[in-house]
C-alpha positions in Angstrom: 193.7 56.1 71.3 190.5 57.6 73.1 190.3 61.3 72.6 188.3 63.7 74.5 186.4 66.2 72.9 185.7 69.6 74.5 182.1 70.5 73.3 180.8 66.8 73.3 178.5 66.4 76.3 176.6 63.1 77.7 173.1 63.7 79.3 172.3 60.9 81.4 168.9 59.8 82.3 168.7 55.9 83.1 165.0 55.6 83.6 163.9 58.8 82.0 163.9 58.0 78.2 164.3 61.4 76.4 163.0 59.9 73.1 159.5 58.3 74.6 156.3 59.8 74.3 155.3 62.0 77.6 152.6 60.7 79.7 153.6 56.9 79.7 154.9 55.0 82.7 157.9 56.6 84.3 157.8 59.4 81.6 157.1 63.0 82.8 158.9 66.1 83.6 162.5 64.7 83.6 161.8 63.3 80.4 160.9 66.5 78.9 164.0 68.3 80.9 166.5 65.9 79.2 165.2 66.3 75.7 164.5 70.3 75.7 168.0 70.8 77.3 169.7 68.7 75.0 168.2 69.9 71.8 168.7 73.6 72.9 172.5 72.9 73.9 172.8 71.3 70.5 171.8 74.7 68.8 174.7 76.4 71.2 177.2 74.2 69.3 177.4 71.1 71.8 177.4 67.5 70.2 174.8 65.8 72.9 174.5 62.4 73.4 171.7 61.5 75.8 171.9 57.9 77.6 168.9 56.3 78.8 168.0 52.3 79.4 166.5 50.4 76.8 163.1 49.1 77.9 161.4 47.6 74.8 163.3 45.3 72.3 161.1 47.3 69.5 162.7 50.6 70.3 165.5 52.2 68.0 168.9 51.7 69.9 169.9 55.2 68.4 167.3 58.0 67.8 168.6 61.4 66.2 166.7 64.4 67.1 168.8 66.7 65.0 172.2 67.0 63.5 173.9 67.3 67.0 171.5 65.7 69.4 170.5 62.0 69.7 169.3 59.4 72.4 171.3 56.2 72.8 169.5 53.6 74.6 171.8 51.1 76.3 171.1 47.3 77.3 170.9 47.2 80.9 168.9 44.3 82.1 165.6 43.3 80.6 164.4 45.0 77.6 161.2 45.8 79.1 159.6 48.4 81.5 161.1 48.1 85.0 159.9 50.6 88.0 162.4 53.0 89.1 162.8 51.4 92.4 163.8 48.4 90.6 166.5 49.5 88.4 169.4 50.1 90.8 170.6 46.4 90.3 171.1 46.9 86.5 173.0 50.2 87.0 176.8 48.4 86.9 175.4 47.0 83.5 174.7 50.4 82.4 177.9 51.7 83.3 179.9 48.9 81.3 177.7 49.5 78.5 178.3 53.2 78.5 182.1 52.6 78.7 182.0 50.2 76.0 180.2 52.8 73.6 182.8 55.3 74.5 185.6 52.7 73.6 183.7 51.5 70.3 183.1 55.6 69.2 186.9 56.1 70.1 186.2 59.2 72.3 185.4 59.9 76.1 183.0 62.5 77.5 184.9 65.2 79.4 181.4 66.3 81.2 178.2 64.1 82.2 175.1 65.9 83.4 173.2 63.2 85.2 169.6 63.3 86.0 167.8 61.7 89.3 169.6 59.5 91.6 169.8 56.5 89.6 171.9 58.1 87.0 173.8 60.1 90.0 175.3 56.6 91.2 176.6 55.8 87.2 178.3 59.2 86.9 180.0 58.6 90.2 181.1 55.4 89.0 182.3 56.8 85.7 184.4 59.3 87.4 186.4 56.5 89.1 187.7 55.3 85.7 187.9 58.3 83.7 188.6 61.9 83.8 185.2 63.9 83.6 183.2 66.4 85.4 179.9 65.7 86.6 176.9 68.1 86.9 173.5 66.8 88.4 170.1 67.8 88.5 168.2 65.7 91.2 164.4 66.2 89.8 163.2 64.7 93.3 164.7 64.3 96.6 164.3 61.3 98.7 164.6 63.1 102.2 161.5 65.2 100.7 159.7 62.5 99.1 159.7 59.9 101.8 157.9 62.4 104.0 154.8 62.4 101.7 154.6 58.4 101.3 153.0 56.0 103.7 155.3 53.2 102.5 158.8 53.4 102.3 160.6 51.4 99.7 163.5 48.8 100.4 165.9 51.1 98.2 165.4 54.0 100.3 168.5 53.7 102.5 170.6 53.4 99.6 168.9 56.1 97.6 169.5 58.6 100.8 172.8 57.7 100.8 173.7 58.4 97.0 172.2 61.5 97.2 174.1 63.0 100.0 177.3 61.5 98.4 176.5 63.1 95.2 175.8 66.6 96.7 179.2 66.4 98.5 181.1 65.0 95.5 179.9 66.3 92.1 181.5 69.2 90.5 178.3 71.0 90.7 174.6 70.3 91.4 171.7 72.0 89.7 168.9 73.2 91.8 165.9 74.1 89.8 164.7 76.7 92.3 165.6 78.3 95.7 163.2 76.1 97.4 165.0 72.7 96.1 168.5 74.4 96.8 167.0 75.1 100.4 166.0 71.4 100.8 169.2 70.2 99.6 171.0 72.1 102.3 168.9 71.4 105.1 167.8 67.7 104.5 170.8 66.2 102.5 174.2 68.1 103.0 175.6 71.4 104.1 178.4 70.4 101.7 178.6 70.5 97.9 178.4 73.4 95.1 174.8 74.4 94.0 173.8 76.5 91.3 170.2 77.6 90.7 169.2 77.1 87.0 165.4 76.6 86.3 163.7 74.3 84.2 162.4 75.7 80.9 159.5 75.4 78.2 159.3 76.2 74.7 157.6 79.4 74.3 156.8 79.3 70.7 154.9 76.0 70.9 153.2 76.8 74.4 151.4 79.9 73.6 150.9 79.3 69.9 147.3 79.1 69.7 144.4 81.1 71.4 141.7 80.2 73.8 139.0 80.3 71.0 140.7 78.5 68.4 141.7 75.6 70.9 138.3 75.2 72.1 137.2 75.0 68.5 140.0 72.4 67.9 138.8 70.4 71.0 135.2 70.8 70.7 134.6 72.7 73.9 131.7 75.3 74.2 132.8 78.8 74.6 131.0 79.2 77.9 132.2 75.9 79.7 134.4 76.5 82.6 137.4 74.1 82.2 139.6 72.8 84.9 142.6 71.0 83.6 144.9 68.6 84.9 148.3 67.4 82.9 150.7 64.6 84.4 151.1 61.2 85.4 148.7 59.1 87.3 150.5 58.7 90.7 149.1 59.2 94.1 151.8 61.9 95.0 150.4 64.0 92.1 147.5 64.8 94.1 144.8 63.9 91.6 142.3 62.8 93.9 142.4 66.2 95.8 141.5 67.8 92.3 138.7 65.7 91.7 137.1 66.2 95.5 137.8 69.9 95.1 135.7 70.1 91.7 133.0 68.2 93.5 132.8 71.1 96.1 132.9 73.8 93.5 130.0 76.5 94.1 129.3 76.6 90.3 126.7 74.6 88.6 128.3 71.1 87.8 126.4 71.4 84.3 128.7 74.5 83.7 132.1 72.8 84.4 134.3 70.3 82.6 137.3 68.5 84.2 140.0 67.4 82.0 142.4 64.7 83.7 145.1 64.2 81.0 147.8 61.6 81.1 148.7 57.8 79.7 148.4 54.7 81.6 148.8 51.1 81.2 146.4 48.6 82.3 148.0 46.6 85.1 150.7 49.1 86.1 150.9 51.3 88.7 149.7 54.3 86.8 146.8 52.2 85.4 145.9 51.2 89.0 146.1 54.8 90.0 143.8 55.7 87.0 141.1 53.4 88.1 141.3 54.5 91.6 140.6 57.9 90.3 138.0 56.8 87.9 136.2 55.1 90.9 136.4 58.7 92.9 135.0 60.5 89.9 132.2 58.2 89.7 131.6 58.1 93.3 131.5 61.7 93.5 128.9 61.9 90.2 131.2 63.7 88.1 131.4 61.2 85.5 129.4 63.5 83.0 131.5 66.3 83.2 134.9 64.5 83.7 137.0 63.3 80.7 140.4 61.3 80.4 141.9 62.0 77.0 144.7 59.9 77.8 148.3 60.8 76.8 148.6 64.6 75.5 151.3 64.8 72.6 153.5 67.6 72.6 151.7 68.9 69.3 148.1 68.8 71.0 149.0 69.8 74.6 149.2 73.6 74.0 145.6 73.5 73.0 144.5 72.0 75.9 146.4 74.5 78.2 144.8 77.2 76.0 141.2 76.0 76.1 141.4 75.7 80.0 140.2 78.5 82.5 142.7 77.1 84.9 145.4 74.4 85.2 145.7 72.6 88.7 148.9 71.2 90.0 148.2 69.4 93.3 151.1 67.6 93.6 152.2 66.6 97.2 155.5 67.6 96.1 157.2 69.3 92.9 161.2 70.3 93.2 160.1 72.8 90.1 156.8 72.0 88.5 157.1 72.0 84.5 153.2 71.8 83.9 152.9 75.0 85.7 155.0 76.9 83.5 153.6 75.3 80.4 150.4 76.5 81.4 151.4 79.9 82.4 153.3 80.2 78.9 149.7 79.6 77.3 148.2 82.4 79.5 146.2 79.8 81.6 146.5 80.7 85.3 147.4 78.1 87.7 146.0 76.6 91.1 149.2 74.7 92.8 150.0 73.1 95.7 152.1 75.4 98.2 155.3 73.0 98.1 158.7 72.9 96.7 159.7 74.6 93.5 155.8 75.4 92.6 156.4 78.6 95.4 158.9 79.8 92.9 157.4 79.1 89.5 153.5 80.2 90.7 153.5 83.7 92.0 150.5 83.9 94.2 147.8 86.5 93.1 150.1 87.6 90.3 150.3 84.4 87.9 148.0 82.1 90.0 147.2 80.9 93.5 148.7 78.5 95.9 146.8 76.1 98.1 147.9 73.7 101.0 148.5 70.2 99.5 145.8 67.3 100.1 143.5 70.1 100.9 140.5 70.0 98.7 138.6 72.5 100.4 141.2 75.0 99.9 141.9 74.1 96.0 138.0 74.4 95.7 138.0 77.8 96.8 141.0 78.9 95.0 139.6 77.1 91.8 136.4 79.0 92.0 137.9 82.4 92.4 139.6 82.1 89.1 136.5 80.7 87.4 134.1 83.1 88.8 136.5 86.2 87.8 137.1 86.2 84.4 138.7 89.7 84.3 141.4 88.7 87.1 141.8 85.2 85.5 142.8 87.1 81.9 145.2 89.3 84.0 147.0 86.4 85.9 147.0 84.6 82.6 148.9 87.5 80.6 151.3 88.1 83.8 152.0 84.3 83.9 153.2 84.4 80.0 155.3 87.6 80.7 157.1 85.5 83.5 157.7 82.5 81.6 159.2 84.5 78.7 161.3 86.4 81.1 162.8 83.3 83.1 161.8 80.1 81.7 162.9 79.6 78.1 164.5 76.5 77.3 167.2 78.6 75.1 167.8 80.7 78.3 168.2 77.6 80.4 170.7 76.2 77.9 172.7 79.3 77.8 173.1 79.2 81.5 174.2 75.4 81.5 176.4 76.3 78.7 178.3 78.8 80.7 178.4 76.3 83.7 179.7 73.7 81.3 182.2 75.9 80.1 183.6 77.2 83.3 183.8 73.6 84.5 185.7 72.3 81.7 188.1 75.4 81.6 188.8 74.7 85.4 189.6 71.2 84.7 193.2 70.3 84.3 192.3 68.0 81.3 193.9 68.5 77.9 190.7 68.8 75.5 190.8 68.4 71.8 188.9 70.5 69.4 185.5 69.1 68.4 185.3 66.2 66.2 183.6 66.6 62.9 
C-alpha cells in the first residue's frame, strides 16, 4: 500500500535541473531557486526530492545533495538538451515516470511545489490522479514575456492557458515580489490565492570576501573601474544595452573593465547570442577592456561580485532578479532595469539605481554616477548588504515556505502518516 508522508515534498522543475552547473543553456535563476530552497527546507526537517528531466545520458539519475535533499532525473523524451519551448510534448511521459517513481518507492507526495509553466502542467495532471496540494512559482509570466519579444512561439497559446488555469486552481501561488503579484492579477486572472515570498541568497557565501582580496584573486588592478554582468546569454537579458552603455561612458576607456559572465554552447541559442554580443563589443572598440570568463561557478562567483564596482542587470523583464540580491549581498551596488521584481529588490538611490530597459543612454549615466562617486558607491553597497540580510536569506525564504506548506497540509482532509525513516 502506498503511504503519504507529511514532511515529504516534491519540488518539480522539468526544464531547470537543480543539480546542473549554473550558466549553462537554460540554467539560471530558476535552477538556483529550486536547489537552494530544497537544501534550506531539508535543514528544516523536510525530506526534499527535486524532480527534473534527464537531458544527458551521462548524468547520474539521482544526485544526493545532503541527507534529506536530492535531485531525481526522470527520462522523458530524448536524453539530450531540448529548448524549453519544445519540452511540452514530453510532459505526459514525465508525469508517468513521476507516478512510476512513487509506485516503486512506496509513497506519494502530499504536496508538490511546481516551478515554471511546464511543471505547472505536470502538477495539475498529478492532482487528477492522487490527493496532493500544489504550490507554484511562475519564474516568468507569458503575458509579460511575450510583450517584450518580436517573435511569438507556437507554444504561446498553450502556455497562456496553462498559466491562467494554474492560477485559478492551484492551492497557492507564490509571487516573488509585489510587482509579480500585480502582473498576475492584471494580466493573468483575478482569481486564485497568491502569497508573496521572495527569492533568497546565501548570505554567508555571498559577502564572504572583500573587494581587495577578490581583486587580488582575479588579477584586477585596484584602480580599475569594473562593470559586471552575470547571467545567461539571451536577448531578453539586455546585454547589448549594457555593452552600448559602457561604450558611451564618460570615463576614459583605459580605466574601465567590462566583465560579461555566463556560459554558452556553440551552435545553441546562447552560443549565437554570445557571438552577437562579441561582434558588438568588437564593433564598438571595446575588445581590449571586455572579458568573457564563461560560466562562473558558485565558488568563484562571490569574488566577481565583490571585485566589481557596479553590477548591471539590464533585463527586459525579471520577475525577481536573483543576480541583483547576490551582488547586493557582496556589497556591490546594482544598476538594473526598472521592470518587474527588480523594482522590489533594488531600492533606487539606496541600494543602487534603476534605468529604463533598452535605453543605453540612461544606463550609461547611471553606471557613470556610481563609478565616479566612490563614497556614495560604498554607502549603497553597505545598504544593499543590510537589505539582503533582512529580507532575502534562503533560510528566511524556506521558513516562510515551511509555514505555507504546513498550513496547506493541515487544511487538507488527507490522513497523513509520520515521516518515514
